[in-house]
C-alpha positions as a Markdown table, in Angstrom:
| # | Residue | x | y | z |
|---|---|---|---|---|
| 1 | Ser | -154.0 | -182.5 | -60.1 |
| 2 | Ile | -151.1 | -184.5 | -61.6 |
| 3 | Phe | -151.5 | -187.9 | -60.0 |
| 4 | Gly | -148.4 | -190.2 | -60.2 |
| 5 | Phe | -148.9 | -194.0 | -60.4 |
| 6 | Ile | -145.2 | -194.7 | -60.1 |
| 7 | His | -145.1 | -198.3 | -61.3 |
| 8 | Ala | -147.0 | -197.3 | -64.5 |
| 9 | Ile | -144.3 | -194.9 | -65.5 |
| 10 | Leu | -141.4 | -196.4 | -67.4 |
| 11 | Leu | -138.0 | -195.0 | -66.4 |
| 12 | Arg | -134.7 | -195.2 | -68.3 |
| 13 | Pro | -131.3 | -195.3 | -66.6 |
| 14 | Leu | -130.8 | -192.1 | -64.8 |
| 15 | Pro | -127.9 | -189.8 | -66.1 |
| 16 | Val | -127.1 | -188.9 | -62.5 |
| 17 | Arg | -124.3 | -189.6 | -59.9 |
| 18 | Glu | -124.7 | -193.1 | -58.4 |
| 19 | Pro | -128.1 | -193.8 | -59.8 |
| 20 | Asp | -128.4 | -197.0 | -57.8 |
| 21 | Arg | -128.8 | -194.9 | -54.6 |
| 22 | Ile | -131.7 | -192.9 | -56.0 |
| 23 | Val | -135.2 | -194.2 | -55.0 |
| 24 | Thr | -138.7 | -192.9 | -55.6 |
| 25 | Val | -140.8 | -192.3 | -52.5 |
| 26 | Tyr | -144.6 | -192.6 | -52.8 |
| 27 | Gln | -147.7 | -193.8 | -50.9 |
| 28 | Arg | -149.6 | -197.0 | -51.0 |
| 29 | Cys | -153.1 | -197.6 | -49.5 |
| 30 | Ser | -154.5 | -200.8 | -48.1 |
| 31 | Lys | -156.2 | -201.5 | -51.4 |
| 32 | Gly | -152.9 | -201.4 | -53.2 |
| 33 | Trp | -153.5 | -198.1 | -55.0 |
| 34 | Leu | -150.4 | -195.9 | -55.4 |
| 35 | Ser | -150.3 | -192.1 | -55.0 |
| 36 | Ser | -147.7 | -189.4 | -55.4 |
| 37 | Asn | -147.1 | -186.9 | -52.6 |
| 38 | Ser | -148.0 | -183.4 | -51.4 |
| 39 | Tyr | -145.2 | -180.9 | -50.9 |
| 40 | Ala | -146.0 | -181.1 | -47.2 |
| 41 | Asp | -145.2 | -184.9 | -47.4 |
| 42 | Tyr | -141.9 | -184.0 | -49.0 |
| 43 | Thr | -141.0 | -181.6 | -46.2 |
| 44 | Phe | -142.0 | -184.2 | -43.7 |
| 45 | Tyr | -139.6 | -186.8 | -45.3 |
| 46 | Arg | -136.8 | -184.2 | -45.7 |
| 47 | Asp | -137.0 | -183.1 | -42.1 |
| 48 | His | -136.9 | -186.6 | -40.7 |
| 49 | Gly | -133.7 | -187.3 | -42.7 |
| 50 | Gly | -132.0 | -190.3 | -41.3 |
| 51 | Val | -131.7 | -193.0 | -44.0 |
| 52 | Phe | -131.6 | -190.4 | -46.8 |
| 53 | Ala | -128.7 | -188.2 | -47.6 |
| 54 | Gly | -131.2 | -185.8 | -49.4 |
| 55 | Met | -134.7 | -185.6 | -50.7 |
| 56 | Ala | -136.0 | -183.7 | -53.8 |
| 57 | Ala | -139.6 | -182.9 | -54.9 |
| 58 | Tyr | -140.7 | -182.1 | -58.4 |
| 59 | Leu | -144.0 | -181.4 | -60.3 |
| 60 | Arg | -144.1 | -181.3 | -64.1 |
| 61 | Leu | -146.7 | -179.2 | -65.8 |
| 62 | Pro | -147.1 | -176.7 | -68.7 |
| 63 | Met | -145.9 | -173.2 | -68.3 |
| 64 | Leu | -146.2 | -170.1 | -70.5 |
| 65 | Leu | -142.9 | -168.6 | -71.6 |
| 66 | Arg | -143.7 | -165.0 | -72.6 |
| 67 | Ser | -141.7 | -163.1 | -75.2 |
| 68 | Gly | -143.5 | -160.1 | -76.7 |
| 69 | Asp | -146.1 | -161.4 | -79.2 |
| 70 | Ala | -144.5 | -164.9 | -79.3 |
| 71 | Asp | -145.7 | -166.6 | -76.2 |
| 72 | Glu | -144.9 | -170.3 | -76.1 |
| 73 | Lys | -146.3 | -173.1 | -74.0 |
| 74 | Val | -143.4 | -175.1 | -72.6 |
| 75 | Ser | -142.9 | -178.0 | -70.3 |
| 76 | Gly | -141.6 | -177.0 | -66.9 |
| 77 | Glu | -141.0 | -178.3 | -63.4 |
| 78 | Leu | -141.5 | -176.8 | -60.0 |
| 79 | Val | -138.7 | -178.3 | -57.9 |
| 80 | Ser | -137.3 | -178.1 | -54.4 |
| 81 | Ser | -134.1 | -176.2 | -54.2 |
| 82 | Asp | -132.2 | -179.4 | -53.5 |
| 83 | Tyr | -133.4 | -181.1 | -56.6 |
| 84 | Phe | -130.2 | -180.9 | -58.6 |
| 85 | Ser | -127.8 | -181.5 | -55.7 |
| 86 | Val | -129.7 | -184.6 | -54.6 |
| 87 | Leu | -129.3 | -186.0 | -58.1 |
| 88 | Gly | -125.6 | -185.2 | -58.1 |
| 89 | Leu | -125.8 | -183.1 | -61.3 |
| 90 | Ser | -123.3 | -180.4 | -62.4 |
| 91 | Pro | -124.6 | -177.6 | -64.6 |
| 92 | Ala | -123.4 | -177.3 | -68.2 |
| 93 | Ile | -122.9 | -173.6 | -67.4 |
| 94 | Gly | -123.8 | -171.4 | -64.5 |
| 95 | His | -125.1 | -172.6 | -61.1 |
| 96 | Trp | -128.2 | -174.1 | -59.5 |
| 97 | Phe | -130.6 | -171.9 | -57.5 |
| 98 | Ser | -130.3 | -172.4 | -53.8 |
| 99 | Gln | -133.5 | -171.1 | -52.3 |
| 100 | Glu | -137.1 | -172.3 | -52.5 |
| 101 | Asp | -138.3 | -168.8 | -53.4 |
| 102 | Glu | -135.3 | -167.6 | -55.5 |
| 103 | Pro | -136.5 | -165.8 | -58.7 |
| 104 | Ala | -134.3 | -168.0 | -60.8 |
| 105 | Ala | -134.7 | -170.5 | -63.6 |
| 106 | Val | -132.6 | -173.4 | -64.9 |
| 107 | Leu | -132.9 | -174.2 | -68.6 |
| 108 | Ser | -132.6 | -177.6 | -70.1 |
| 109 | Tyr | -129.6 | -178.1 | -72.5 |
| 110 | Asp | -132.0 | -178.6 | -75.4 |
| 111 | Cys | -133.9 | -175.4 | -74.6 |
| 112 | Trp | -130.7 | -173.5 | -74.3 |
| 113 | Gln | -129.6 | -174.7 | -77.7 |
| 114 | Arg | -133.0 | -174.3 | -79.4 |
| 115 | Arg | -134.0 | -170.9 | -78.1 |
| 116 | Phe | -130.7 | -169.2 | -77.4 |
| 117 | Gly | -128.2 | -170.9 | -79.7 |
| 118 | Gly | -126.1 | -172.2 | -76.8 |
| 119 | Ala | -124.8 | -168.7 | -76.0 |
| 120 | Pro | -123.0 | -168.5 | -72.6 |
| 121 | Ala | -124.3 | -164.9 | -72.3 |
| 122 | Ile | -127.6 | -166.3 | -71.4 |
| 123 | Leu | -126.7 | -166.4 | -67.7 |
| 124 | Gly | -128.5 | -163.7 | -65.8 |
| 125 | Lys | -130.9 | -163.0 | -68.7 |
| 126 | Arg | -134.4 | -162.3 | -67.6 |
| 127 | Leu | -137.0 | -164.9 | -68.5 |
| 128 | Ala | -140.7 | -164.1 | -68.3 |
| 129 | Val | -142.7 | -167.2 | -67.2 |
| 130 | Gly | -146.4 | -167.0 | -66.3 |
| 131 | Thr | -146.7 | -163.7 | -64.5 |
| 132 | Gly | -143.2 | -163.8 | -63.0 |
| 133 | Val | -139.7 | -162.8 | -64.2 |
| 134 | Phe | -136.8 | -165.1 | -63.5 |
| 135 | Ala | -133.1 | -164.7 | -64.0 |
| 136 | Ile | -131.5 | -167.7 | -65.8 |
| 137 | Ser | -129.0 | -169.1 | -63.3 |
| 138 | Gly | -127.7 | -172.1 | -65.1 |
| 139 | Val | -128.2 | -174.8 | -67.8 |
| 140 | Ala | -128.8 | -178.5 | -67.0 |
| 141 | Pro | -126.2 | -181.0 | -68.4 |
| 142 | Arg | -126.6 | -182.4 | -71.9 |
| 143 | Gly | -128.8 | -185.4 | -71.9 |
| 144 | Phe | -130.7 | -184.7 | -68.7 |
| 145 | Arg | -134.4 | -184.8 | -69.4 |
| 146 | Gly | -135.8 | -185.0 | -65.9 |
| 147 | Leu | -136.4 | -188.1 | -63.8 |
| 148 | Val | -139.6 | -189.4 | -65.5 |
| 149 | Leu | -138.6 | -189.7 | -69.2 |
| 150 | Asp | -141.9 | -190.7 | -70.8 |
| 151 | Trp | -144.4 | -188.5 | -69.0 |
| 152 | Gly | -145.1 | -186.0 | -71.8 |
| 153 | Asp | -142.5 | -183.6 | -73.1 |
| 154 | Pro | -139.3 | -183.4 | -71.1 |
| 155 | Pro | -138.8 | -180.2 | -69.1 |
| 156 | Asp | -137.6 | -177.1 | -70.9 |
| 157 | Leu | -136.9 | -175.3 | -67.6 |
| 158 | Trp | -137.0 | -175.7 | -63.8 |
| 159 | Ile | -138.4 | -173.1 | -61.4 |
| 160 | Pro | -138.0 | -173.1 | -57.5 |
| 161 | Val | -141.3 | -174.3 | -56.1 |
| 162 | Gly | -141.6 | -171.3 | -53.8 |
| 163 | Arg | -142.3 | -169.2 | -56.9 |
| 164 | Tyr | -145.2 | -171.3 | -58.0 |
| 165 | Arg | -147.8 | -168.5 | -57.9 |
| 166 | Gln | -145.8 | -166.5 | -60.5 |
| 167 | Ala | -144.7 | -169.5 | -62.7 |
| 168 | Val | -148.2 | -171.1 | -62.7 |
| 169 | Pro | -150.9 | -168.4 | -62.2 |
| 170 | Ala | -153.6 | -171.1 | -62.0 |
| 171 | Phe | -152.1 | -172.0 | -58.6 |
| 172 | Arg | -152.1 | -168.5 | -57.2 |
| 173 | Asp | -155.0 | -169.2 | -54.8 |
| 174 | Ile | -153.7 | -172.6 | -53.6 |
| 175 | Asp | -151.3 | -173.2 | -50.7 |
| 176 | Val | -149.2 | -175.6 | -52.6 |
| 177 | Leu | -146.5 | -175.7 | -50.0 |
| 178 | His | -148.6 | -176.7 | -47.0 |
| 179 | Asn | -151.7 | -178.5 | -48.4 |
| 180 | Trp | -151.5 | -182.1 | -47.4 |
| 181 | Gly | -154.3 | -183.0 | -49.8 |
| 182 | Met | -152.5 | -181.8 | -53.0 |
| 183 | Gln | -151.0 | -185.1 | -54.0 |
| 184 | Ser | -149.3 | -183.9 | -57.1 |
| 185 | Phe | -145.5 | -184.0 | -56.4 |
| 186 | Leu | -143.1 | -186.9 | -57.1 |
| 187 | Val | -140.3 | -187.3 | -54.6 |
| 188 | Ala | -136.9 | -188.8 | -55.1 |
| 189 | Gly | -134.5 | -189.7 | -52.2 |
| 190 | Arg | -130.8 | -190.5 | -52.2 |
| 191 | Leu | -129.9 | -193.3 | -49.8 |
| 192 | Arg | -127.1 | -192.7 | -47.5 |
| 193 | Pro | -124.0 | -194.9 | -48.0 |
| 194 | Gly | -124.6 | -198.3 | -46.4 |
| 195 | Ile | -128.4 | -197.9 | -46.2 |
| 196 | Ser | -130.4 | -200.5 | -48.0 |
| 197 | Leu | -133.7 | -200.0 | -49.7 |
| 198 | Glu | -135.3 | -202.4 | -47.1 |
| 199 | Arg | -134.0 | -200.2 | -44.2 |
| 200 | Ala | -135.4 | -197.1 | -45.9 |
| 201 | Gln | -138.8 | -198.8 | -46.3 |
| 202 | Ala | -138.7 | -199.7 | -42.6 |
| 203 | Ala | -138.0 | -196.1 | -41.7 |
| 204 | Leu | -140.8 | -194.9 | -44.0 |
| 205 | Ala | -143.2 | -197.2 | -42.3 |
| 206 | Val | -142.4 | -195.6 | -39.0 |
| 207 | Trp | -142.8 | -192.1 | -40.5 |
| 208 | Ser | -146.3 | -193.1 | -41.8 |
| 209 | Ser | -147.5 | -193.6 | -38.2 |
| 210 | Gln | -145.9 | -190.3 | -37.1 |
| 211 | Ala | -147.5 | -188.4 | -40.0 |
| 212 | Ala | -151.0 | -189.8 | -39.6 |
| 213 | Pro | -152.2 | -187.2 | -37.1 |
| 214 | Leu | -151.0 | -184.5 | -39.5 |
| 215 | Arg | -152.5 | -186.0 | -42.6 |
| 216 | Gly | -156.1 | -186.5 | -41.3 |
| 217 | Ala | -158.7 | -189.2 | -41.2 |
| 218 | Ala | -158.5 | -190.2 | -44.9 |
| 219 | Phe | -154.8 | -191.0 | -44.6 |
| 220 | Arg | -155.5 | -193.1 | -41.6 |
| 221 | Asp | -158.8 | -194.8 | -42.6 |
| 222 | Gln | -157.7 | -195.8 | -46.0 |
| 223 | Gly | -154.5 | -197.3 | -44.7 |
| 224 | Trp | -152.0 | -195.1 | -46.6 |
| 225 | Arg | -148.4 | -195.8 | -46.0 |
| 226 | Phe | -145.2 | -194.2 | -47.2 |
| 227 | Thr | -142.9 | -196.5 | -49.1 |
| 228 | Ala | -140.0 | -196.5 | -51.6 |
| 229 | Glu | -138.8 | -198.3 | -54.6 |
| 230 | Ala | -135.5 | -198.2 | -56.6 |
| 231 | Tyr | -135.5 | -196.9 | -60.1 |
| 232 | Pro | -135.2 | -199.8 | -62.6 |
């Protein structure tokens, strides 16, 4: 499990649209400990909407890029289909994937240059990752290295989270999408215009109570609560 202690992770200014409206959403227990989220938490946030114009979930981990005898371990991220749109990013070329289970991949600008020489013909090319095959739909803008910039290597590629079993075979027997206990995802939210961080925190406090019956006894007994902070 990749466990995110958000305040311990240093973040640089985000190369995204209106970065001051991007917040990180996480959990804090009564003892003050911080935790990242499960994907089920993310869908709960997303479906409650309200103070957020959009929510995005992401999980960074190593992936195996297969190419004949030259397999390469790369840094990848499993992301919700709204990841790039919530951040307000435009692709260098191509387009973002639009479905959670789309068999597509987005390359980082550096990976595109390093592995494919910056060739525009890369769009639609098949990329073998883990046990799956993904069509390259687009390339992230130059300079975008993910949200957390000092957590290991920056992502070389992004895969829709619904294809996690193919991209990360070690997860094939885990219900990543619905397991409330898999607290491995980081979540970013974009505040609606006119919504303050304090108002978003108040909404998250209400959601904590609503989610408690779904989360189980540990969430309730340890006093876990959803909260949010602005990126520095």
